[in-house]
ZADREN-204598 format. One record per residue: residue number from 1; residue in one letter; y, z, x of N, C-alpha, C, O in turn. Coordinates in steps of 0.05 Angstrom, whole numbers, padded with zeros to 5 digits, m for minus. Atoms other than C-alpha are relative to their C-alpha. Layout:
<pts>
k_r_n.v_n.w_n.u_ca.v_ca.w_ca.u_c.v_c.w_c.u_o.v_o.w_o.u
NUM_a_Y_Z_X_Y_Z_X_Y_Z_X_Y_Z_X
...
</pts>
This chain:
<pts>
k_r_n.v_n.w_n.u_ca.v_ca.w_ca.u_c.v_c.w_c.u_o.v_o.w_o.u
1_m_00012_m00018_m00020_02704_02621_00828_00008_m00008_00025_00007_m00032_00030
2_i_m00007_00011_m00022_02726_02617_00892_m00028_00028_00023_m00025_00052_00021
3_k_00012_m00017_m00010_02666_02653_00940_00004_m00001_00028_00017_m00021_00037
4_y_m00012_m00005_m00036_02674_02673_01019_m00029_00018_m00001_m00038_00023_m00023
5_k_00006_m00009_m00001_02622_02710_01051_00002_00026_00001_00014_00034_00021
6_g_m00001_m00031_00016_02617_02783_01021_00010_00007_m00021_00014_00031_m00025
7_g_m00010_m00006_00021_02645_02773_00958_00005_m00025_m00011_m00006_m00046_m00006
8_s_m00010_00023_00003_02686_02732_00919_00024_00006_m00015_00030_00030_m00017
9_y_m00031_m00012_00008_02756_02728_00882_m00004_m00027_m00027_m00012_m00050_m00027
10_q_m00003_00023_00024_02767_02702_00805_00025_m00019_00009_00023_m00041_m00003
11_c_m00032_00017_m00002_02839_02666_00827_00007_00013_00023_00003_00035_00031
12_v_m00015_m00002_m00021_02881_02650_00884_00021_m00007_m00006_00022_m00032_m00009
13_d_m00020_00011_00003_02950_02646_00869_00017_m00014_00023_00023_m00002_00043
14_f_m00016_00017_m00020_02990_02590_00908_m00004_m00026_m00018_m00018_m00033_m00037
15_a_m00008_00030_00009_03016_02524_00900_00000_m00026_00031_m00001_m00020_00055
16_r_00006_00022_m00020_03010_02457_00940_00025_m00012_00011_00044_m00013_m00005
17_s_m00029_00013_m00005_03068_02423_00976_00001_m00023_00025_m00004_m00017_00049
18_s_m00006_00019_m00014_03081_02356_01005_00020_m00009_00019_00021_m00032_00029
19_g_m00021_m00002_m00008_03144_02376_01040_00000_00032_00004_m00007_00051_m00009
20_g_m00015_m00027_m00010_03173_02429_01089_00006_00020_m00021_00005_00016_m00045
21_r_m00007_m00018_00009_03193_02487_01071_00041_m00006_m00003_00052_m00015_00017
22_k_m00026_00013_00000_03275_02473_01045_00022_00030_00006_00014_00054_00006
23_p_m00019_m00026_00004_03332_02524_01049_00007_00014_m00024_00019_00036_m00024
24_t_m00004_m00009_00026_03335_02530_00975_m00027_00012_m00009_m00028_00014_m00034
25_y_00021_m00017_00001_03265_02567_00978_m00003_00021_00002_00010_00025_00022
26_p_00003_m00029_m00002_03250_02639_00974_m00009_00000_00032_m00031_m00008_00041
27_a_00013_m00002_m00028_03246_02650_01047_m00026_00020_00012_m00041_00030_m00005
28_d_00026_m00010_m00014_03191_02682_01093_00004_00022_00007_00009_00024_00031
29_k_m00005_m00023_m00002_03201_02746_01090_m00009_00025_m00040_m00014_00013_m00062
30_p_00013_m00012_00028_03179_02805_01024_00017_m00007_m00023_00041_m00006_m00026
31_g_m00004_00013_00029_03187_02780_00963_00005_m00033_m00001_00012_m00043_m00022
32_g_m00001_00012_00008_03188_02716_00982_m00029_m00029_00011_m00051_m00020_00006
33_i_00030_00018_m00008_03128_02654_01007_00000_m00005_00029_00015_m00001_00049
34_v_00003_00010_m00035_03096_02628_01064_m00016_m00027_00000_m00040_m00028_m00005
35_f_00012_00024_m00007_03081_02557_01078_m00020_m00005_00023_m00015_m00007_00047
36_v_00029_00001_m00022_03007_02549_01108_m00007_m00029_m00002_m00013_m00040_m00024
37_a_00008_00021_m00014_02993_02486_01143_m00030_m00012_m00009_m00046_00006_m00011
38_f_00027_m00009_00001_02925_02457_01128_m00008_m00038_00015_m00029_m00043_00028
39_a_00015_00022_m00010_02927_02375_01147_00026_m00014_00007_00049_m00004_00007
40_k_m00019_00022_m00005_02965_02318_01164_00004_m00026_m00012_m00018_m00035_m00017
41_d_m00008_00020_00022_02994_02258_01123_00014_m00015_00013_00027_m00004_00031
42_a_m00020_00019_00001_03034_02194_01133_00017_m00007_m00022_00009_m00005_m00045
43_i_m00008_00026_00015_03081_02152_01101_00011_m00028_00004_00021_m00035_00025
44_t_m00005_00030_m00007_03096_02080_01094_00007_m00018_m00021_m00007_m00014_m00041
45_w_m00015_00012_00023_03136_02030_01048_m00024_m00022_m00004_m00037_m00035_00013
46_a_00026_00022_m00001_03084_01986_01012_00018_m00017_m00025_00039_m00008_m00035
47_a_m00006_00027_00008_03097_01918_00973_m00018_m00008_m00018_m00039_00005_m00016
48_r_00021_00012_00010_03056_01877_00925_m00019_m00017_00015_m00012_m00027_00036
49_s_00028_m00003_m00021_02986_01860_00953_00003_m00031_m00009_00015_m00041_m00028
50_a_00010_00023_m00008_02965_01795_00973_m00014_m00009_m00034_m00002_m00025_m00049
51_a_00015_m00002_00024_02913_01800_00907_00016_00001_m00021_00009_m00013_m00040
52_k_m00015_m00008_00032_02961_01820_00851_00032_m00040_00007_00052_m00050_m00003
53_g_m00032_00021_m00006_03013_01757_00879_00010_m00001_00017_00019_m00024_00023
54_g_m00010_m00003_m00029_03038_01775_00939_00032_00013_00001_00042_00026_m00018
55_t_m00029_m00009_00004_03113_01791_00961_00014_m00016_00023_00005_m00028_00043
56_n_m00014_00013_m00023_03173_01767_00995_00006_00015_00022_00020_00009_00041
57_a_00004_m00027_m00029_03166_01830_01041_m00009_m00020_00025_m00024_m00039_00022
58_p_00006_00007_m00038_03163_01809_01125_m00030_00014_m00003_m00038_00030_m00020
59_a_00026_m00017_m00012_03097_01831_01153_m00005_00027_m00001_m00022_00039_m00015
60_s_m00021_m00020_m00004_03132_01888_01175_00024_00012_00003_00040_m00006_00006
61_l_m00020_m00010_m00004_03188_01932_01184_00007_00016_00012_m00010_00034_00011
62_n_00001_m00004_m00011_03220_01960_01226_00024_00038_m00006_00043_00039_m00022
63_t_m00019_m00030_00014_03260_02036_01212_00027_00001_m00003_00037_00021_m00014
64_a_m00026_00005_m00003_03332_02005_01225_m00002_m00019_m00025_00020_m00022_m00035
65_q_00003_00016_00016_03308_01955_01172_m00004_00018_m00033_00010_00017_m00053
66_l_00000_m00020_00028_03276_02011_01118_00026_00016_m00013_00033_00021_m00036
67_k_m00025_m00012_00010_03339_02047_01126_00021_m00013_m00010_00036_m00004_m00027
68_a_m00023_00015_00020_03386_01985_01111_m00014_m00006_m00028_00003_m00008_m00046
69_i_m00002_00009_00021_03346_01965_01055_m00005_00030_m00022_m00012_00023_m00045
70_f_00005_m00025_00015_03337_02043_01020_00036_00003_00000_00046_00013_m00020
71_t_m00030_m00006_00011_03416_02047_01024_00018_m00013_m00006_00042_m00010_m00009
72_c_m00009_00024_00019_03422_01984_00996_00024_m00018_00013_00038_m00035_00002
73_k_m00010_00028_m00016_03459_01950_01055_m00009_m00023_00005_00007_m00041_00002
74_d_00021_00015_00013_03409_01907_01052_m00014_m00014_m00024_m00036_m00008_m00032
75_t_00013_00000_00028_03395_01875_00993_m00021_m00027_m00013_m00031_m00028_m00036
76_n_00021_00021_00001_03352_01809_00998_m00022_m00004_00027_m00014_m00005_00051
77_w_00022_00003_m00020_03286_01800_01039_00004_m00013_00024_m00010_m00009_00044
78_s_m00004_00018_m00013_03317_01748_01074_00008_00005_00023_00005_m00011_00042
79_q_m00019_m00014_m00023_03360_01797_01123_m00011_00010_m00001_00000_00032_m00007
80_v_00012_m00016_m00014_03303_01829_01138_m00023_m00021_00014_m00036_m00008_00030
81_g_00023_00019_m00010_03249_01766_01160_m00022_m00005_m00024_m00046_m00010_m00021
82_g_00010_00003_00026_03227_01761_01093_00006_m00031_m00011_00016_m00050_00002
83_k_m00006_00021_00011_03230_01709_01040_00031_00007_m00014_00046_00027_m00014
84_a_m00027_m00014_00009_03291_01697_01001_m00011_00014_m00025_m00035_00009_m00032
85_g_00014_m00003_00019_03288_01739_00937_00018_00032_00003_00022_00043_00025
86_k_m00015_m00020_m00001_03330_01803_00918_m00012_00026_00000_m00033_00026_m00013
87_i_00027_m00008_m00014_03299_01860_00942_00010_00020_m00025_00034_00024_m00031
88_k_m00008_m00012_00022_03284_01911_00878_m00011_00029_00016_m00035_00031_00023
89_v_00014_m00020_m00007_03277_01981_00906_m00002_00027_m00018_00017_00037_m00031
90_y_00007_m00021_00015_03238_02041_00877_m00003_00023_00022_m00012_00019_00044
91_l_00007_m00033_m00005_03233_02114_00896_m00011_00018_m00015_m00006_00015_m00039
92_p_00014_m00014_00023_03195_02166_00864_00017_00015_m00006_00040_00016_00003
93_q_m00025_m00025_00025_03225_02221_00816_00012_00021_00021_00001_00028_00042
94_a_m00017_m00021_m00013_03277_02271_00840_m00020_00031_m00001_m00029_00043_m00020
95_g_00014_m00027_m00004_03240_02333_00869_m00021_m00010_00017_m00028_00008_00032
96_s_00029_00005_m00009_03179_02299_00898_00000_m00002_00032_00015_m00016_00046
97_g_00001_m00005_m00035_03159_02319_00972_00004_m00021_00012_00022_m00021_00030
98_t_00006_00027_m00009_03147_02253_00987_00029_m00019_00002_00034_m00035_00020
99_l_m00031_00013_m00001_03219_02226_00973_00010_00022_00021_00015_00013_00044
100_s_m00022_m00020_m00015_03253_02286_01006_m00016_m00011_00030_m00001_m00023_00045
101_t_00004_00002_m00024_03209_02276_01069_00005_m00028_00005_00010_m00031_00029
102_w_m00009_00022_m00007_03224_02201_01065_00030_m00002_00008_00038_m00016_00026
103_e_m00027_00000_m00009_03298_02214_01065_00000_00015_00026_00017_00009_00042
104_k_m00012_m00016_m00026_03296_02260_01123_m00011_m00020_00018_00003_m00022_00038
105_f_00002_00023_m00018_03259_02199_01160_00025_m00014_00004_00039_m00013_00024
106_m_m00026_00013_m00003_03312_02159_01146_00024_00005_00010_00037_m00013_00021
107_g_m00016_m00016_00001_03362_02201_01151_00020_m00006_m00025_00044_m00004_m00022
108_i_m00019_m00003_00021_03390_02190_01079_00010_00024_m00006_m00001_00044_00003
109_t_m00015_m00026_00009_03434_02241_01051_00002_m00019_m00035_m00011_m00013_m00055
110_t_00001_00001_00031_03453_02200_00988_m00014_m00022_m00004_m00020_m00036_00016
111_l_00020_00034_00005_03410_02137_00955_00017_m00025_m00001_00041_m00020_00000
112_g_m00017_00021_00003_03439_02074_00950_00006_m00008_m00029_m00009_00004_m00044
113_a_m00005_00003_00034_03468_02047_00876_m00025_m00015_m00005_m00033_m00017_m00028
114_c_00015_00028_00016_03412_01991_00880_m00032_00012_00000_m00051_m00004_00004
115_v_00030_m00014_m00006_03344_02045_00883_00005_00007_m00035_00022_00011_m00052
116_s_00018_m00016_00034_03310_02067_00819_m00020_00018_00004_m00036_00012_00021
117_q_00017_m00018_m00008_03272_02123_00819_m00011_00011_m00026_m00004_00033_m00035
118_a_00014_00011_00026_03228_02106_00755_m00027_00010_00012_m00032_00034_00006
119_p_00027_m00003_m00008_03159_02109_00787_m00012_00038_m00001_00001_00059_m00002
120_e_00001_m00036_m00015_03118_02178_00801_m00012_m00009_00020_m00024_m00031_00021
121_e_00016_00007_m00027_03093_02184_00870_m00027_m00010_00004_m00041_m00008_m00016
122_n_00012_00020_m00006_03044_02146_00898_m00027_00000_m00025_m00050_00010_m00024
123_e_00014_00017_00020_03021_02105_00825_00012_m00024_00016_00034_m00027_00027
124_g_m00008_00038_m00004_03020_02030_00842_m00002_m00007_m00025_00006_m00030_m00028
125_t_00007_00021_00026_03002_02015_00767_00027_00003_m00015_00022_00002_m00039
126_y_m00031_00001_00005_03084_02020_00752_00000_m00037_m00006_m00009_m00052_00012
127_a_m00008_00028_00012_03102_01945_00712_00012_m00006_00022_00004_m00025_00035
128_g_m00027_00012_m00023_03163_01944_00764_m00016_m00013_00022_m00008_m00035_00029
129_f_00012_00011_m00022_03109_01933_00821_m00009_m00025_00003_m00009_m00037_00024
130_n_00011_00022_00005_03083_01875_00796_00026_m00024_00001_00031_m00039_m00018
131_n_m00018_00016_m00006_03140_01836_00824_00000_m00006_00031_m00004_00012_00047
132_p_00003_00000_m00029_03141_01799_00894_00033_00014_00010_00037_00012_00034
133_n_m00020_m00005_m00013_03212_01829_00905_m00004_00038_00001_00013_00052_00012
134_a_m00009_m00031_m00003_03194_01907_00897_m00009_00019_00024_m00029_00019_00039
135_v_00013_m00019_m00035_03189_01959_00956_00003_00030_m00017_00018_00041_m00033
136_f_00012_m00033_00010_03159_02027_00939_m00002_00028_00028_00007_00019_00049
137_i_00011_m00017_m00024_03141_02090_00993_m00021_00004_m00009_m00024_m00001_m00033
138_w_00035_m00009_00003_03063_02113_00995_m00008_00018_00026_m00007_00015_00050
139_s_00016_m00018_m00018_03030_02173_01020_m00023_m00016_00010_m00040_m00025_m00006
140_i_00025_00022_m00006_02981_02130_01066_m00035_00017_00000_m00057_00006_m00004
141_g_00022_m00011_00020_02930_02190_01052_m00009_m00006_m00028_m00031_m00011_m00037
142_a_00009_00004_00032_02937_02184_00978_m00010_m00028_m00004_m00031_m00030_m00017
143_y_00011_00029_m00003_02926_02109_00986_m00029_m00002_00005_m00045_m00011_m00012
144_v_00031_m00002_m00010_02860_02120_01028_m00021_00015_m00033_m00040_00007_m00046
145_a_00013_m00029_00018_02837_02180_00976_m00008_m00026_m00023_m00032_m00031_m00028
146_q_00004_00005_00020_02848_02134_00921_m00010_m00029_00004_m00007_m00040_m00017
147_k_00013_00028_m00002_02817_02063_00942_m00023_00009_00018_m00041_m00008_00017
148_y_00026_00006_m00012_02762_02084_00986_m00020_00021_m00011_m00044_00022_m00006
149_h_00010_m00027_00004_02750_02154_00954_m00007_00012_m00018_m00020_00033_m00017
150_s_00004_m00016_00018_02755_02161_00882_00000_m00033_m00020_00010_m00055_m00017
151_a_00007_00020_00021_02726_02123_00818_00032_m00016_m00007_00056_m00013_00001
152_a_m00026_00022_00019_02772_02072_00777_00008_00015_m00023_m00007_00024_m00040
153_c_00000_m00022_00027_02808_02109_00727_m00009_m00007_m00031_m00006_m00027_m00045
154_g_00010_00004_00029_02778_02120_00662_m00042_00008_00007_m00058_00014_m00010
155_k_00036_00005_m00001_02696_02119_00698_m00005_00035_00008_00015_00049_00009
156_t_00010_m00027_m00014_02660_02191_00724_m00006_m00013_00023_m00017_m00034_00029
157_p_m00002_00009_m00025_02669_02196_00789_m00035_m00002_00008_m00049_00011_m00007
158_t_00023_m00008_m00013_02599_02186_00830_m00002_00027_00017_00017_00042_00022
159_k_00000_m00032_m00020_02570_02248_00876_00013_00003_00025_00020_00021_00039
160_s_m00013_00007_m00035_02596_02211_00935_00036_m00008_m00005_00048_m00019_00014
161_q_m00027_00002_00008_02670_02206_00900_00012_00025_m00009_00001_00042_m00023
162_n_m00020_m00026_00006_02732_02257_00896_m00008_00003_m00030_m00009_m00017_m00044
163_a_m00006_m00008_00018_02724_02291_00837_00020_00003_m00017_00016_00000_m00041
164_f_m00023_00001_00008_02790_02300_00823_00015_m00028_00010_00015_m00040_00031
165_g_m00017_00031_m00006_02836_02236_00814_m00011_m00021_00004_m00033_m00024_00014
166_c_00021_00031_00000_02823_02161_00808_00020_m00015_00011_00042_m00006_00016
167_n_m00016_00021_m00021_02849_02095_00844_00019_m00007_m00024_00015_m00021_m00044
168_l_m00030_00010_00016_02924_02092_00815_00014_m00028_00025_00036_m00039_00023
169_t_m00018_00029_m00019_02936_02031_00879_00009_m00016_m00018_00028_m00029_m00010
170_g_m00017_00028_00010_02955_01982_00821_00009_m00020_00015_m00003_m00025_00036
171_f_m00007_00024_m00018_02990_01925_00847_00009_00002_00018_00019_m00020_00022
172_i_m00008_m00001_m00021_03015_01952_00913_m00020_00008_00023_m00043_00018_00023
173_v_00021_m00011_m00021_02992_01962_00982_00012_00011_00021_00031_m00004_00025
174_p_m00013_m00008_m00022_03020_02002_01045_00003_m00011_00017_m00018_m00017_00029
175_e_00001_00018_m00024_03044_01964_01096_00013_00002_00029_00026_00022_00036
176_k_m00014_m00012_m00030_03067_01954_01175_00025_00018_m00005_00038_00019_m00025
177_i_m00025_m00004_m00014_03119_01991_01212_00001_m00006_00024_m00017_00005_00038
178_s_m00004_m00002_m00031_03141_01972_01278_m00028_m00015_00008_m00039_m00010_00030
179_g_00019_00008_m00011_03080_01929_01275_m00033_00011_m00006_m00055_00002_m00012
180_t_00023_m00022_00011_03034_01981_01263_m00010_m00001_m00027_00004_m00002_m00047
181_n_00008_m00003_00026_02982_01982_01209_m00003_00025_m00010_m00015_00039_00006
182_p_00004_m00028_00012_02981_02046_01168_m00034_00005_m00004_m00043_00029_m00004
183_l_00030_m00012_00002_02901_02043_01159_m00010_m00010_00031_00000_m00027_00046
184_s_00011_00010_m00017_02853_02044_01211_m00029_m00021_m00002_m00041_m00023_m00023
185_s_00020_00027_00006_02798_01987_01220_m00021_00015_m00015_m00022_00040_m00019
186_g_00020_m00021_00008_02734_01999_01186_m00008_m00006_m00026_00010_m00011_m00043
187_k_00004_00000_00035_02702_01993_01120_00003_00023_m00014_00002_00022_m00039
188_v_m00015_m00025_00015_02723_02067_01105_00026_00001_00009_00024_00018_00027
189_p_m00014_m00005_m00015_02790_02064_01128_00016_00028_00008_00006_00041_m00011
190_t_m00010_m00019_00006_02831_02128_01143_00023_m00005_00019_00021_m00022_00036
191_i_m00022_00005_m00015_02906_02136_01174_m00012_m00004_00027_m00030_00007_00040
192_n_00004_00012_m00028_02910_02092_01232_00019_00026_00020_00042_00034_00019
193_p_m00014_m00027_m00020_02917_02151_01291_00024_m00013_00014_00042_00003_00018
194_n_m00017_00019_m00011_02961_02099_01322_00034_00000_m00014_00057_m00002_m00005
195_f_m00037_00008_00010_03019_02093_01269_00023_00013_00004_00014_00037_00006
196_p_m00023_m00019_m00015_03087_02126_01292_00007_00020_m00007_00021_00027_m00026
197_s_m00017_m00023_00004_03099_02182_01302_00007_00019_m00012_m00006_00039_m00019
198_t_m00016_00002_00015_03155_02190_01269_00001_00001_m00031_00019_00012_m00044
199_y_00009_m00002_00027_03122_02179_01199_m00022_00019_m00007_m00037_00017_m00026
200_w_00029_m00018_00007_03072_02235_01204_00022_00030_m00016_00046_00035_m00014
201_r_m00014_m00019_00005_03086_02298_01166_m00028_00029_m00009_m00050_00026_m00020
202_t_00016_m00021_00007_03053_02367_01159_00000_00010_m00035_00019_00016_m00049
203_v_m00001_m00009_00027_03024_02386_01088_m00012_00029_m00013_m00031_00038_00000
204_y_m00004_m00028_m00003_03023_02454_01060_m00016_00010_m00029_m00014_m00002_m00051
205_n_m00004_m00018_00015_02993_02510_01022_00025_00016_m00003_00041_00019_00016
206_v_m00013_m00022_00003_03035_02558_00993_m00008_00023_m00011_m00026_00020_m00028
207_a_00017_m00023_m00002_03020_02633_00989_00027_00017_m00002_00047_00012_00012
208_k_m00013_m00029_m00004_03058_02702_00968_00007_00007_00022_m00013_00000_00033
209_y_m00005_m00014_m00016_03087_02734_01029_m00007_00027_m00006_00000_00041_m00025
210_w_00014_m00023_00009_03044_02794_01040_00011_00013_00033_00014_m00003_00052
211_t_m00016_m00009_m00024_03077_02844_01100_m00021_00016_00018_m00016_00028_00039
212_g_00025_m00017_m00020_03000_02873_01119_m00013_m00012_00019_m00035_m00003_00026
213_t_00024_00020_m00010_02976_02813_01163_00027_m00015_00024_00050_m00018_00017
214_a_m00014_00016_m00025_03006_02776_01235_00003_m00026_m00018_00027_m00031_m00019
215_d_m00006_00020_00022_03006_02719_01187_00017_m00008_m00026_00028_m00029_m00033
216_h_m00019_m00015_00017_03038_02752_01133_m00021_m00018_m00027_m00010_m00029_m00046
217_l_00020_00013_00029_02978_02720_01081_m00012_00027_m00007_m00012_00045_00010
218_s_00011_m00015_00022_02946_02764_01031_m00030_00002_00020_m00036_m00018_00032
219_p_00022_00002_m00005_02876_02789_01059_m00013_m00016_m00019_m00022_m00035_m00007
220_k_00011_00019_00025_02848_02754_00996_00008_m00033_00006_m00006_m00052_00000
221_d_m00010_00029_m00001_02892_02690_01015_m00013_m00010_00032_m00016_m00033_00040
222_n_00003_00006_m00030_02873_02693_01088_m00039_m00011_00002_m00051_m00024_00019
223_h_00031_00011_00001_02795_02682_01064_00003_m00030_m00004_m00015_m00045_00004
224_i_00005_00025_00009_02815_02616_01038_00025_m00018_00016_00024_m00043_00015
225_f_m00015_00015_m00008_02877_02599_01075_00005_m00004_00034_00014_m00020_00050
226_g_m00003_m00008_m00031_02875_02626_01139_m00008_m00020_00024_m00022_m00040_00018
227_s_00016_00013_m00014_02860_02597_01206_m00023_m00001_00003_m00041_00006_m00013
228_r_00026_00002_m00005_02807_02580_01245_m00013_00027_00008_m00035_00033_m00002
229_s_m00001_m00019_m00011_02809_02643_01281_m00002_00028_m00012_m00014_00049_m00006
230_q_00006_m00018_00029_02819_02680_01217_m00036_m00014_m00014_m00050_00005_m00021
231_k_00020_00008_00009_02760_02651_01192_00001_m00010_m00022_m00021_m00011_m00031
232_g_m00012_00010_00019_02793_02621_01134_m00018_m00026_m00002_m00026_m00040_00016
233_y_00026_00014_m00001_02744_02578_01093_00014_m00031_m00001_m00004_m00047_m00004
234_i_m00011_00022_00010_02796_02512_01084_00003_m00016_00030_m00004_m00039_00035
235_c_00001_00012_m00036_02810_02505_01167_m00032_00007_00016_m00035_m00001_00039
236_s_00023_m00014_m00013_02736_02540_01185_m00030_m00020_m00012_m00051_m00026_m00001
237_n_00025_00001_00010_02688_02517_01145_m00002_m00040_00003_00019_m00053_00001
238_a_m00002_00015_m00002_02659_02447_01154_00008_m00022_m00022_00026_m00039_m00022
239_a_00005_00008_00037_02648_02422_01081_00033_m00004_m00008_00042_m00023_m00020
240_a_m00022_00002_00017_02720_02439_01067_00019_m00016_00016_00042_m00019_00006
241_q_m00014_00016_m00023_02750_02397_01128_m00014_m00033_m00008_00000_m00053_m00007
242_t_00006_00025_00007_02704_02338_01105_00016_m00002_m00029_00030_m00022_m00031
243_t_m00023_00005_00021_02741_02345_01038_00027_m00005_00001_00037_m00017_m00017
244_i_m00019_00004_m00004_02804_02344_01065_00007_m00027_00017_00030_m00035_00020
245_r_00013_00029_m00002_02778_02277_01095_00001_m00024_m00020_00009_m00047_m00019
246_d_00003_00019_00015_02762_02251_01041_00030_m00005_m00021_00042_m00025_m00028
247_y_m00028_00004_00016_02823_02262_00999_00029_m00016_00015_00052_m00015_00007
248_g_m00016_00021_m00018_02858_02213_01055_00016_00013_00028_00025_00001_00047
249_f_m00014_m00014_m00022_02887_02274_01099_m00009_m00003_00028_m00032_m00013_00031
250_v_00008_m00007_m00016_02882_02284_01165_m00014_00032_00007_m00001_00050_m00003
251_t_00000_m00030_m00013_02848_02352_01199_00016_00002_00022_00026_m00017_00035
252_t_m00022_00004_m00017_02889_02379_01242_m00004_00039_00015_m00011_00059_00003
253_g_00000_m00031_m00015_02892_02447_01294_00014_00020_m00016_00007_00042_m00022
254_l_m00026_m00010_00017_02954_02464_01255_m00014_00024_m00020_m00008_00047_m00024
255_c_00013_m00011_00028_02909_02484_01196_00005_00034_00005_00002_00046_00027
256_g_m00007_m00031_00000_02929_02562_01175_00024_00010_00011_00032_00033_00006
257_s_m00020_m00004_m00014_02985_02562_01213_00026_00006_m00024_00028_m00005_m00046
258_t_m00026_m00017_00027_03051_02601_01171_00031_m00006_00004_00036_m00012_00027
259_t_m00028_00008_m00008_03124_02589_01171_00012_00011_m00029_00036_00009_m00034
</pts>
C-alpha cells in the first residue's frame, strides 16, 4: 500500500523505463501512455577488473573508438591503444533500454556481426566476461547501487542497504571515456558529475495518459510521480530522493516532467 497525506492507494498501475519513448510506443494522448522523468543515469563501457585478472583494453576509450568496436570495424585491442587480443563484444538482450540508448549514443542502427547479445543488462557475473578481451556496457547508476549500496547475492540486506537487488558486478568494472572516470571519488562514489554529457540519459516511470490534468497524470498518479510543484512523493519527499540516490541514480529538477 502506498500512503500519502490525506489517504492511501492499494495499487498504482505503472512501469519503469531506462530508455525514452520510441515511435512504436502508445502515443502521449487519450488511450496512450505518459513518460514521467524521475532521475538521471549515465552509461559507459565495461571490461574485466584488475581484481579478476585484468583486461587487454586501454584505460580509456573515446566515442570514435567505441563506435569502431561496437560496429566491429576495430576487432583487436591493439587497434585502439590496448594490448594485442581479439575483442569479444557483448551487448544486452534485445529490447533492453540500456541497449537502445547506447545504440543512439553510438549512432548505430545495425549491430556488427562480432556482437554477442547473450548477457542480461547490468549483470557482470556472465562467464564470458571472465576474459581479458571482453567488453560490455553498463549503467553507471546500477553499478553504484550494486557495488556500494547492496548486499551480496544470497545475503539478507542490512538496514543501510537497498532492499531490492544484490551485487551482480561480478567480473567487470565501468571504464573511462575520453579520460574521465565514470565514478566520483570518495568512499561511497556516485556517478561522476563531470562524465561526458553525451553519455547521460533520463530514466522514467510510465503511467496511463489522463485527460483531466495539465501533465496528463491522474490525480492518483500525481500523488506519486508528480513534480515538486504537484507535491508528488518521488520528486518532493526527502526520503524518496535519498532512495533514488541509494539506487545509484542522480536526482534531477526534471523530476515529474512528462512527455
